[in-house]
C-alpha positions as CSV (number, residue, x, y, z in Angstrom):
1,M,26.8,8.8,-24.4
2,A,28.7,8.8,-27.5
3,A,28.4,6.8,-30.7
4,P,31.2,5.3,-32.8
5,A,32.8,7.7,-35.0
6,P,31.9,7.3,-38.8
7,E,34.4,7.5,-41.4
8,G,35.2,11.1,-42.5
9,E,33.8,12.7,-39.7
10,E,33.8,16.7,-39.5
11,K,35.4,18.9,-37.1
12,A,33.7,19.4,-33.8
13,A,30.8,21.7,-33.5
14,A,31.0,25.1,-32.1
15,G,29.5,26.0,-28.8
16,H,29.7,25.2,-25.1
17,P,30.9,21.8,-24.4
18,L,27.7,20.9,-22.4
19,L,25.6,21.8,-25.8
20,R,27.9,19.6,-27.9
21,V,27.9,16.3,-26.6
22,L,26.0,14.4,-24.0
23,R,28.1,12.4,-21.7
24,R,26.8,9.9,-19.0
25,D,29.2,8.7,-16.4
26,K,26.8,5.7,-15.7
27,Y,23.3,4.7,-15.9
28,T,21.0,4.6,-13.0
29,H,17.8,3.0,-14.5
30,G,18.4,-0.2,-12.5
31,L,17.1,-2.7,-15.1
32,R,18.4,-6.3,-14.7
33,P,20.3,-8.0,-17.5
34,V,17.3,-10.1,-18.5
35,Q,15.1,-7.0,-18.8
36,M,17.8,-5.2,-20.8
37,E,18.0,-8.3,-23.3
38,A,14.3,-7.6,-24.0
39,L,14.7,-3.9,-24.3
40,R,17.7,-4.4,-26.7
41,A,15.5,-6.8,-28.6
42,M,12.6,-4.4,-28.8
43,C,14.9,-1.5,-30.0
44,G,16.3,-3.8,-32.7
45,A,12.8,-4.5,-33.9
46,L,12.1,-0.8,-34.0
47,I,15.2,0.1,-35.8
48,P,16.4,-3.2,-37.6
49,S,19.4,-3.7,-39.5
50,L,18.4,-3.8,-43.2
51,Q,19.9,-4.3,-46.7
52,P,19.5,-1.3,-48.9
53,E,17.4,-1.6,-51.9
54,E,19.3,-2.0,-55.2
55,E,18.0,1.5,-56.6
56,A,19.4,3.1,-53.4
57,L,22.8,1.7,-54.0
58,D,22.8,2.5,-57.8
59,G,22.1,6.1,-56.9
60,R,18.4,6.0,-58.1
61,V,17.1,7.6,-55.1
62,D,15.7,11.0,-54.0
63,P,17.5,12.8,-52.2
64,P,20.8,11.4,-53.5
65,C,23.1,10.0,-51.1
66,G,26.7,8.5,-51.0
67,N,26.6,4.5,-51.1
68,K,28.7,4.2,-48.0
69,D,26.6,6.7,-46.1
70,L,23.3,4.9,-47.3
71,E,24.5,1.5,-46.6
72,R,25.7,2.3,-43.1
73,F,22.3,3.9,-42.4
74,Y,20.3,1.0,-43.5
75,L,22.6,-1.4,-41.6
76,A,22.5,0.6,-38.3
77,S,20.4,-1.0,-35.5
78,G,18.5,0.2,-32.5
79,A,20.0,-2.5,-30.7
80,D,23.7,-1.1,-31.3
81,S,25.7,1.0,-29.0
82,A,24.2,2.5,-26.0
83,V,20.9,3.3,-27.4
84,P,19.1,0.6,-25.2
85,D,20.6,1.8,-22.0
86,E,19.7,5.5,-22.8
87,V,16.1,4.3,-23.5
88,A,16.1,2.8,-20.2
89,E,17.5,5.7,-18.4
90,L,15.3,8.3,-19.9
91,A,12.2,6.1,-19.6
92,F,12.8,5.3,-15.6
93,T,14.1,9.0,-14.7
94,R,11.8,11.0,-17.0
95,C,8.4,9.3,-17.3
96,V,5.7,9.5,-14.7
97,W,5.6,6.6,-12.3
98,E,2.7,4.8,-14.0
99,G,4.7,4.8,-17.4
100,V,7.7,3.3,-15.5
101,V,5.4,0.5,-14.2
102,L,4.2,-0.2,-17.4
103,V,7.4,-0.2,-19.1
104,N,8.9,-2.5,-16.2
105,V,6.1,-5.1,-16.2
106,T,6.1,-5.4,-20.0
107,L,9.9,-6.0,-20.0
108,W,9.4,-8.6,-17.1
109,L,6.8,-10.6,-19.3
110,L,8.9,-10.5,-22.4
111,C,11.7,-12.1,-20.1
112,T,9.5,-15.0,-19.9
113,R,8.2,-17.6,-22.2
114,L,4.7,-17.4,-20.8
115,G,4.7,-13.7,-20.7
116,T,5.9,-13.7,-24.4
117,L,3.3,-16.0,-25.5
118,A,0.7,-13.8,-23.9
119,L,1.8,-10.7,-25.7
120,C,3.0,-12.0,-29.0
121,G,0.8,-15.0,-29.5
122,R,1.7,-17.4,-32.2
123,L,4.7,-15.5,-33.3
124,C,6.8,-16.9,-30.5
125,L,6.1,-20.5,-31.2
126,S,8.8,-22.8,-32.6
127,G,9.0,-26.3,-34.1
128,E,11.8,-27.2,-31.5
129,F,11.6,-27.8,-27.8
130,P,10.7,-26.0,-25.8
131,Y,8.3,-24.7,-28.7
132,V,7.9,-21.2,-27.0
133,R,10.6,-18.5,-27.4
134,R,11.2,-15.7,-25.3
135,F,10.9,-12.1,-27.0
136,A,14.8,-11.7,-27.3
137,D,15.1,-15.2,-29.0
138,M,12.6,-14.5,-31.5
139,P,13.7,-13.6,-35.0
140,V,13.8,-9.9,-35.8
141,E,11.1,-10.2,-38.3
142,R,8.8,-11.7,-36.0
143,R,9.5,-9.3,-33.2
144,E,8.7,-6.6,-35.6
145,E,5.3,-8.2,-36.5
146,A,4.6,-8.5,-32.7
147,L,5.2,-4.7,-32.6
148,K,2.9,-4.2,-35.3
149,G,0.3,-6.3,-33.4
150,W,0.4,-4.2,-30.4
151,T,-0.4,-0.9,-32.2
152,R,-3.5,-2.5,-33.7
153,A,-4.8,-4.3,-30.8
154,R,-7.5,-2.8,-28.8
155,W,-7.2,-4.8,-25.6
156,L,-3.7,-4.3,-24.9
157,I,-3.8,-0.7,-23.7
158,P,-1.0,-0.9,-21.0
159,V,1.3,-2.5,-23.6
160,K,0.6,-0.1,-26.2
161,I,1.4,2.8,-23.8
162,A,4.7,1.0,-22.9
163,F,5.4,0.7,-26.4
164,A,4.7,4.2,-27.2
165,I,7.2,5.3,-24.6
166,V,10.1,3.0,-25.9
167,K,9.4,4.0,-29.5
168,I,9.5,7.6,-28.9
169,I,12.6,7.4,-26.7
170,C,14.5,4.8,-28.7
171,L,14.0,6.7,-32.1
172,N,14.8,10.1,-30.6
173,A,18.0,8.5,-28.8
174,F,19.1,6.7,-32.2
175,Y,19.2,10.1,-34.2
176,T,20.5,12.4,-31.5
177,T,23.4,10.3,-30.4
178,V,26.6,12.0,-31.4
179,T,30.3,11.5,-31.3
180,E,32.9,13.6,-29.6
181,N,32.8,15.7,-32.8
182,S,29.1,16.3,-32.5
183,E,28.4,13.8,-35.6
184,N,25.7,11.2,-36.0
185,P,26.4,8.3,-38.5
186,C,23.0,8.6,-40.0
187,W,22.8,12.2,-40.7
188,K,24.4,12.2,-43.9
189,A,22.2,9.5,-45.3
190,I,18.9,11.4,-44.3
191,G,20.3,14.8,-45.7
192,Y,20.8,16.5,-42.5
193,S,23.9,18.5,-40.9
194,V,24.3,20.7,-38.1
195,P,23.9,24.4,-39.1
196,D,27.1,26.2,-39.3
197,V,26.8,28.5,-36.6
198,E,30.2,29.9,-36.8
199,E,29.2,31.1,-40.5
200,Q,26.1,32.7,-39.1
201,R,27.9,34.5,-36.5
202,R,30.3,35.9,-38.9
203,K,27.3,37.4,-40.8
204,H,25.8,38.7,-37.7
205,R,28.8,40.5,-36.0
206,R,28.1,41.9,-32.8
207,E,30.1,43.9,-30.3
208,A,32.0,42.0,-27.7
209,S,30.1,43.7,-24.9
210,T,26.8,42.4,-26.2
211,R,27.7,38.9,-26.4
212,R,27.8,38.2,-22.6
213,S,25.7,41.1,-21.5
214,L,24.4,39.1,-18.4
215,D,27.8,38.2,-16.9
216,K,27.9,41.2,-14.4
217,G,24.7,40.0,-12.9
218,V,24.7,36.0,-13.2
219,V,26.0,33.9,-10.5
220,Q,26.4,30.3,-12.0
221,T,26.0,28.2,-8.9
222,R,26.9,24.8,-10.3
223,E,30.4,26.2,-11.0
224,L,31.1,27.4,-7.3
225,D,31.7,25.7,-4.0
226,D,30.1,27.0,-0.7
227,A,32.6,29.6,0.0
228,A,33.0,31.0,-3.6
229,L,29.2,31.2,-4.0
230,L,28.8,33.3,-0.8
231,R,31.7,35.7,-2.1
232,S,30.1,36.1,-5.5
233,L,26.7,37.0,-3.9
234,A,28.5,39.7,-1.7
235,D,30.3,40.9,-4.7
236,K,26.8,41.4,-6.3
237,G,25.5,43.6,-3.6
238,L,23.7,41.4,-1.7
239,A,23.5,41.1,2.2
240,V,24.7,37.5,3.0
241,K,24.5,35.8,6.4
242,P,26.4,32.6,6.4
243,V,25.4,29.4,8.5
244,A,26.2,30.4,12.1
245,S,26.1,26.9,13.4
246,R,25.5,23.2,12.3
247,S,21.8,23.6,13.6
248,H,21.0,25.9,10.7
249,S,21.0,24.3,7.2
250,H,21.2,27.2,5.1
251,H,22.8,30.6,4.4
252,T,20.5,33.8,4.4
253,V,20.4,36.1,1.7
254,E,18.3,39.4,2.0
255,C,17.0,41.6,-1.0
256,D,13.8,43.5,-1.8
257,V,12.3,41.4,-4.4
258,V,12.9,37.5,-5.2
259,I,11.6,36.2,-8.5
260,V,11.3,32.5,-9.4
261,G,11.9,31.9,-13.4
262,S,13.7,34.2,-15.7
263,G,11.4,33.6,-18.8
264,C,8.8,36.0,-20.3
265,G,7.0,36.8,-16.9
266,G,10.1,36.9,-14.5
267,G,12.2,38.7,-17.1
268,V,9.8,41.5,-17.5
269,A,9.0,41.8,-13.9
270,A,12.7,41.7,-12.8
271,A,13.5,44.7,-15.3
272,V,10.6,46.8,-14.2
273,L,11.2,46.4,-10.4
274,A,14.9,46.8,-10.7
275,S,14.3,50.1,-12.7
276,A,12.3,51.2,-9.8
277,G,15.1,50.9,-7.4
278,H,14.5,47.6,-5.8
279,K,17.3,45.0,-5.1
280,V,16.0,42.1,-7.3
281,V,17.3,38.3,-7.1
282,V,16.2,36.0,-9.9
283,V,16.2,32.3,-9.2
284,E,16.6,30.2,-12.3
285,K,17.0,26.4,-12.0
286,G,18.4,26.2,-15.6
287,Q,21.9,27.1,-16.7
288,Y,23.3,30.2,-18.3
289,F,24.3,30.2,-21.9
290,T,24.9,32.9,-24.3
291,P,24.3,32.9,-28.0
292,D,28.1,32.1,-28.5
293,D,27.4,28.9,-26.5
294,Y,24.5,27.7,-28.6
295,S,25.6,24.6,-30.9
296,S,22.5,23.9,-32.8
297,V,23.0,20.1,-31.8
298,E,19.7,18.7,-31.0
299,G,20.4,16.0,-28.6
300,P,22.8,17.8,-26.0
301,S,20.8,21.1,-26.5
302,M,17.4,19.6,-25.7
303,E,18.9,17.8,-22.7
304,R,20.1,21.4,-21.2
305,L,17.6,23.8,-22.5
306,Y,14.3,22.0,-22.0
307,E,12.3,20.7,-19.0
308,Q,13.1,17.0,-18.7
309,G,15.4,17.0,-21.6
310,G,12.3,17.4,-24.0
311,I,11.0,14.1,-22.7
312,F,7.9,15.5,-21.0
313,C,4.6,13.9,-21.5
314,T,1.1,14.1,-19.9
315,T,0.3,11.2,-17.5
316,N,-1.7,9.4,-20.3
317,V,1.1,9.7,-22.6
318,T,-1.0,11.2,-25.5
319,T,0.5,14.8,-25.4
320,A,4.2,16.0,-25.4
321,L,5.0,19.3,-23.8
322,Y,7.9,21.4,-24.7
323,A,9.0,24.0,-21.8
324,G,12.2,26.0,-21.8
325,T,14.4,25.6,-18.6
326,T,17.5,28.0,-19.1
327,V,18.2,31.7,-18.3
328,G,15.5,33.1,-20.5
329,G,13.2,30.3,-20.0
330,G,10.8,29.6,-22.9
331,S,11.9,33.0,-24.5
332,A,15.3,31.4,-25.1
333,V,14.1,28.3,-27.2
334,N,10.9,29.6,-28.8
335,W,10.2,29.8,-32.5
336,S,10.3,33.6,-32.6
337,A,6.5,33.9,-33.3
338,S,5.3,37.2,-31.4
339,I,1.6,37.4,-32.2
340,R,-0.5,39.8,-30.2
341,T,-3.3,38.9,-28.2
342,P,-6.3,38.6,-30.8
343,R,-9.2,41.2,-30.1
344,E,-11.8,38.6,-29.9
345,V,-9.7,36.7,-27.0
346,L,-9.3,39.9,-25.2
347,Q,-13.2,40.7,-25.5
348,E,-13.7,37.0,-24.1
349,W,-11.4,37.5,-21.2
350,S,-13.1,40.9,-20.3
351,R,-16.8,40.2,-20.7
352,Q,-16.8,36.2,-19.8
353,H,-14.3,36.4,-17.1
354,G,-14.8,40.0,-15.6
355,L,-11.5,41.3,-16.4
356,P,-11.8,44.7,-18.2
357,V,-8.2,45.3,-17.9
358,F,-7.5,43.3,-21.0
359,T,-9.7,45.7,-23.2
360,G,-8.3,48.8,-21.6
361,A,-5.8,51.3,-22.8
362,A,-3.1,50.0,-20.0
363,Y,-2.9,46.5,-21.6
364,A,-2.6,47.9,-25.1
365,Q,0.2,50.1,-23.9
366,A,2.0,47.4,-22.1
367,M,1.7,45.1,-25.4
368,D,3.1,48.1,-27.2
369,A,6.0,48.3,-24.8
370,V,6.8,44.8,-25.0
371,C,6.9,44.4,-29.0
372,A,9.0,47.6,-29.0
373,R,11.7,46.4,-26.6
374,L,11.6,43.0,-28.4
375,A,11.9,44.8,-32.0
376,V,9.0,42.8,-33.3
377,T,8.5,43.0,-37.0
378,E,6.3,41.3,-39.6
379,A,8.9,41.7,-42.4
380,C,10.7,38.6,-43.6
381,R,13.4,38.9,-46.2
382,E,13.5,35.4,-47.4
383,E,11.3,32.5,-46.2
384,G,12.2,28.8,-45.7
385,F,11.4,25.6,-47.4
386,Q,8.5,24.7,-45.1
387,N,6.9,28.3,-44.9
388,K,7.0,28.5,-48.5
389,V,5.1,25.1,-48.9
390,V,2.5,26.6,-46.6
391,R,2.2,29.9,-48.3
392,R,2.1,28.4,-51.8
393,G,-0.5,25.6,-50.7
394,C,-2.8,28.3,-49.4
395,E,-2.4,30.4,-52.5
396,A,-3.3,27.6,-54.8
397,L,-6.2,27.0,-52.8
398,G,-7.2,30.5,-52.5
399,L,-6.8,30.7,-48.7
400,P,-5.5,33.8,-47.1
401,V,-2.0,33.7,-45.6
402,D,-0.6,36.1,-42.9
403,A,2.7,37.1,-42.2
404,V,4.0,36.1,-38.7
405,P,5.4,38.9,-36.4
406,R,8.9,37.8,-35.1
407,N,11.2,39.1,-32.4
408,S,14.2,39.1,-34.8
409,S,15.3,41.2,-37.7
410,E,13.6,40.7,-41.3
411,G,16.8,39.0,-42.5
412,H,16.9,36.3,-39.8
413,H,17.0,33.1,-41.6
414,C,18.0,30.7,-38.7
415,G,16.1,27.5,-38.4
416,S,17.7,26.4,-35.0
417,C,16.3,29.0,-32.7
418,F,14.5,26.4,-30.8
419,L,17.9,25.3,-29.5
420,G,19.1,28.7,-28.9
421,C,19.7,31.3,-31.4
422,P,23.4,31.2,-32.1
423,T,23.6,34.9,-33.3
424,G,21.4,36.5,-30.7
425,D,19.4,38.0,-33.4
426,K,16.3,36.6,-31.8
427,R,15.4,38.7,-28.9
428,G,14.2,36.8,-25.7
429,T,14.5,38.1,-22.1
430,D,18.1,36.8,-21.8
431,T,19.0,39.6,-24.4
432,T,16.3,42.3,-23.5
433,W,14.6,42.5,-20.3
434,L,17.1,40.6,-18.2
435,V,19.8,42.9,-19.5
436,D,17.9,46.0,-18.4
437,A,17.5,44.1,-15.0
438,V,21.2,43.5,-14.6
439,R,22.1,46.9,-15.4
440,Q,20.1,48.2,-12.5
441,G,21.8,45.8,-10.1
442,A,19.6,42.7,-10.3
443,V,21.3,39.3,-9.6
444,I,20.4,36.0,-11.3
445,L,21.1,32.7,-9.6
446,A,21.6,30.3,-12.5
447,G,21.4,26.6,-11.6
448,C,19.4,27.4,-8.4
449,K,16.0,25.5,-7.8
450,A,13.3,27.0,-5.8
451,E,12.1,24.7,-3.2
452,R,9.2,26.6,-1.3
453,F,8.1,29.9,-0.3
454,I,8.4,30.8,3.2
455,L,5.1,31.7,4.8
456,K,5.0,33.5,8.0
457,S,1.9,33.3,10.4
458,G,0.6,36.0,12.9
459,G,0.6,39.8,12.4
460,V,-0.7,40.0,9.0
461,K,-3.1,42.6,8.1
462,N,-6.1,42.7,5.5
463,G,-7.4,39.4,7.0
464,R,-4.8,37.2,5.6
465,S,-3.4,34.4,8.0
466,K,-0.1,34.1,6.4
467,K,2.4,36.2,4.7
468,C,5.2,35.3,2.3
469,V,8.5,36.5,3.4
470,G,10.9,34.9,1.1
471,L,12.1,31.5,-0.6
472,V,14.0,28.5,0.3
473,A,16.3,27.3,-2.8
474,T,19.0,24.7,-3.4
475,C,22.1,25.1,-5.3
476,V,24.1,21.8,-6.4
477,S,27.6,22.4,-7.3
478,N,29.3,20.1,-9.9
479,N,30.8,17.9,-7.1
480,G,27.4,17.2,-6.1
481,I,27.4,19.1,-2.9
482,P,24.1,20.9,-2.2
483,T,23.8,24.3,-0.7
484,K,20.6,25.7,0.9
485,L,19.8,29.3,0.6
486,R,17.2,31.1,2.5
487,I,16.5,34.3,0.6
488,E,14.4,36.9,2.6
489,A,12.4,39.4,0.7
490,K,9.7,42.0,1.0
491,V,8.0,40.8,-2.3
492,S,8.0,37.2,-3.7
493,I,7.0,36.4,-7.2
494,S,6.3,32.9,-8.7
495,A,7.0,33.3,-12.6
496,C,8.0,29.6,-13.3
497,G,5.1,29.0,-15.8
498,A,1.8,27.1,-15.5
499,L,3.5,23.9,-15.1
500,M,6.1,24.6,-12.5
501,T,4.1,27.1,-10.5
502,P,1.7,24.8,-8.9
503,P,4.1,22.2,-7.5
504,L,6.1,25.4,-6.0
505,L,2.8,26.6,-4.4
506,R,1.9,23.2,-3.2
507,N,5.3,22.5,-1.6
508,S,5.2,25.8,0.1
509,G,1.9,24.6,2.0
510,L,-0.7,26.3,0.1
511,R,-3.8,24.1,0.2
512,N,-6.3,26.1,-2.2
513,R,-8.1,23.6,-4.2
514,H,-7.9,25.7,-7.3
515,V,-4.0,25.4,-7.3
516,G,-2.8,23.4,-10.4
517,R,-6.5,23.5,-12.0
518,N,-7.8,25.0,-15.1
519,L,-4.6,24.4,-17.2
520,H,-5.3,25.2,-20.8
521,L,-2.9,24.4,-23.6
522,H,-2.9,24.6,-27.4
523,P,-2.8,21.0,-28.6
524,V,-1.5,20.8,-32.1
525,S,-1.9,17.9,-34.6
526,M,1.0,17.4,-37.1
527,A,1.2,16.5,-41.0
528,W,4.1,15.7,-43.2
529,G,4.7,15.9,-47.0
530,Y,7.7,14.8,-49.0
531,F,8.8,17.0,-51.6
532,P,11.5,15.7,-54.2
533,D,14.6,17.6,-55.1
534,T,12.9,18.1,-58.5
535,N,10.3,20.5,-57.4
536,Q,10.4,24.2,-57.6
537,I,10.7,24.9,-53.7
538,A,14.3,24.9,-52.8
539,G,15.7,24.4,-49.4
540,K,15.5,21.8,-46.5
541,C,13.0,21.6,-43.8
542,Y,15.6,22.7,-41.1
543,E,16.7,25.8,-42.8
544,G,15.1,29.2,-42.6
545,G,12.8,30.9,-40.2
546,I,10.8,28.7,-38.1
547,I,7.2,30.5,-38.4
548,T,6.8,33.4,-41.0
549,S,3.5,32.5,-42.4
550,M,0.4,31.1,-40.9
551,H,-3.2,30.5,-42.2
552,R,-6.1,31.1,-40.0
553,V,-8.9,28.5,-40.5
554,T,-11.3,29.5,-37.6
555,D,-11.0,32.0,-34.9
556,R,-9.7,28.9,-32.9
557,T,-7.4,27.2,-35.4
558,I,-4.5,28.2,-37.3
559,I,-2.0,26.4,-39.5
560,E,1.8,26.8,-39.0
561,T,5.1,25.3,-39.3
562,P,7.1,23.7,-36.4
563,A,10.9,23.1,-35.9
564,L,11.6,19.5,-35.8
565,G,15.3,18.1,-35.6
566,P,15.8,14.5,-36.8
567,G,15.1,13.0,-33.3
568,A,12.0,15.1,-32.7
569,F,10.8,14.1,-36.2
570,A,11.4,10.5,-36.0
571,S,9.9,10.1,-32.4
572,L,6.6,11.8,-33.7
573,V,5.9,10.0,-37.0
574,P,3.9,6.8,-37.1
575,W,5.7,3.7,-36.7
576,E,4.5,1.1,-39.2
577,S,7.5,-0.9,-39.8
578,G,11.3,-0.8,-39.6
579,R,11.8,-0.3,-43.3
580,D,9.1,2.2,-43.7
581,M,10.6,4.3,-40.9
582,K,14.0,4.3,-42.5
583,E,12.4,5.2,-45.7
584,R,10.7,8.1,-44.1
585,M,13.8,9.3,-42.4
586,R,15.8,9.0,-45.5
587,R,13.4,11.8,-46.8
588,Y,13.7,14.0,-43.8
589,A,15.6,16.9,-45.2
590,R,12.8,17.4,-47.9
591,T,9.8,16.6,-45.9
592,A,7.8,19.7,-45.2
593,H,6.0,19.8,-41.8
594,A,3.0,21.6,-40.7
595,F,0.5,21.6,-37.8
596,A,-2.9,22.6,-37.0
597,L,-3.1,24.5,-33.6
598,V,-6.2,24.7,-31.6
599,R,-7.3,26.8,-28.9
600,D,-8.9,24.0,-27.0
601,R,-11.6,24.5,-24.4
602,A,-10.5,21.7,-22.3
603,A,-8.9,22.2,-19.0
604,G,-6.2,20.0,-17.5
605,S,-4.4,20.0,-14.2
606,V,-1.0,19.9,-12.7
607,D,-0.6,17.6,-9.6
608,G,2.9,17.6,-9.0
609,E,6.3,18.3,-10.7
610,G,6.2,16.5,-14.1
611,R,2.7,15.5,-13.6
612,V,0.3,16.9,-16.0
613,H,-3.1,15.7,-16.6
614,F,-4.8,16.9,-20.0
615,T,-7.2,15.5,-22.5
616,P,-8.4,17.8,-25.4
617,Q,-12.1,18.3,-25.6
618,A,-12.2,17.1,-29.1
619,A,-9.6,15.3,-31.5
620,T,-7.9,17.6,-33.6
621,T,-8.1,17.4,-37.3
622,L,-5.4,17.3,-39.7
623,R,-7.6,17.7,-42.9
624,S,-7.2,21.5,-43.4
625,S,-3.4,21.3,-43.0
626,A,-3.2,18.3,-45.2
627,R,-5.2,19.7,-47.8
628,A,-3.2,23.0,-47.9
629,C,0.2,21.5,-48.0
630,A,-0.9,18.8,-50.5
631,A,-2.1,21.4,-53.1
632,R,1.2,22.5,-53.9
633,C,2.9,19.1,-54.3
634,A,0.2,17.1,-56.0
635,S,0.6,19.1,-59.2
636,W,4.2,17.5,-60.0
637,W,4.0,14.6,-57.8
638,P,0.6,12.8,-57.4
639,P,1.6,10.4,-54.7
640,A,2.0,13.4,-52.3
641,R,-1.6,13.8,-51.9
642,R,-2.1,10.2,-50.9
643,R,0.7,10.4,-48.4
644,W,-0.8,13.2,-46.8
645,A,-4.2,11.9,-46.4
646,R,-2.6,8.8,-45.0
647,T,-0.5,10.7,-42.6
648,A,-3.6,12.9,-41.5
649,A,-5.5,9.8,-40.8
650,T,-2.7,7.9,-38.7
651,G,-0.5,10.8,-37.4
652,C,0.1,9.6,-34.2
653,G,3.2,8.8,-32.0
654,C,2.4,5.0,-31.3
655,G,1.2,3.2,-34.3
656,A,-1.0,3.4,-37.6
657,R,-4.4,1.8,-37.6
658,A,-4.6,1.9,-33.9
659,C,-4.8,5.6,-33.8
660,R,-7.4,6.6,-36.6
661,K,-9.8,7.7,-33.8
662,R,-7.2,9.3,-31.6
663,T,-4.5,11.6,-33.3
664,W,-1.1,12.2,-31.4
665,R,-1.1,15.8,-29.9
666,H,1.6,18.1,-28.8
667,S,1.5,21.5,-27.0
668,W,4.3,23.6,-28.4
669,T,6.2,26.9,-27.0
670,R,6.5,29.0,-30.0
């Protein structure tokens, strides 16, 4: 997907081509032309083409912007270019089937006059025959009013959910669509630019041997055909048995240990077992990228580095989940915060759950070893704009502020580590534990998806009926031809996280009723505050370390700052009207974001791949974070306090008044 090139576009961003531009050869959503017409009309109402206000064109706006850039921004519409097709593609390929059905039915209704009358009421009426318009034939102003009505109506719950899905994906696609030079026509108007990763790399020069430290052990399966894959595995020291006949559908690979997942759990396990002399194979469905590959371009990077391209919601579409899917897993895209497990949590696990290991010396020593390998430090040479706001706001209220330990150096000032750290200064498993594992002979299969564990019956000791003897995995090359691997191992480990391990165990034939249950997340509620350029805090929201300061409200609630690119921010803020949305986005660069993270007591479940059920026990409040952040800005910009309070009351993904009792929640991988 590529947008028309704006005037005076800059040179292409650095990094791997897959992380610079998102290209789709074709769309597979399967919507009919009449449905696409209704969807295009909905996108055009969400992001309408508008005339800029006079003060904007006269340069009397904050932040200042060029007239042509600002005019292009206001005139741009969500119905333009490939945005509607991208919305359809993501909605029908990334959402749970219930959401797909709701969107499909809603679009079918809007294709007809009777359906439009049922959903839009008198707004679709006309004084001319046939007196009732279809949704696509309504003026954009009336379509916009209809969308507002859906967010307020209590009985249109299915339509509200369908609207929320379209709204989130449409706004995200609109602000992340880039040209071949990795530019978006709207970025200059909202004060955003992709960080200069080449300049950052020049400031953090590293030896050539450390830039691609995993090359010796990584097998990039998508770049190899069947024969080349087998040769590469043999060259890495693995015993390989090719398919002997057509009756066998897979090649056999022998090793001591097979680990599914290369993140925080899999990476450490691989290093420890490889150092003990075992031949280890790590299976990772994501691709392998190095710091030199990271581009900091939001759209393509989210697509390649996150589960379901970052479009991952619970089945009730109330909570968005962000999980890494690349070599290094979540540690490659997290926000650098490296907070030790609080003492009260360790005591709770030990006493209430009968796990004394967490209060013993062994766990403390393990935590020390991890922090030492990641070079965790609490020092920060210079904080970014958002963390300064949180720190000064808390200080103004007399609230304590804690420095957040990070797995990076004290001079690390990168705000795009959630898209992969372009300097390699942040230390995830891809630059630490996996490096240790590869040095000891471990092999990493990148782009290889685990399908099921191999369970063998009979001759098993200790009263167990079955024994795991390996794993079946699938590699799909760039030409689309799949290759099945049967990886036989003495030990098999599932370390693909709380969201992906349950589906893998179920696919393996395990029927334990506890598999997938008791999922615990840390839901967050967002708050935003706009700070004009005239205030005392310099910088932009996407600059500087992501989390360097935090305020602990209670033993179960903390306030921190997130990393939100233009697409993520646009998809999360409340939509009240097309003009209001563009006004908010025009202030994006100087809008400080904060969230209240809660250690919730509710338990969810994972019923299948991409199917997560979770509802927090109680609605998360934004009051404390709004109060702390508003304190600093209110002294020189009184309306800021009102904006914070308003956002706190209506901070959701689908609308304003309709969500005063139900705030939009997210679970973040920090």
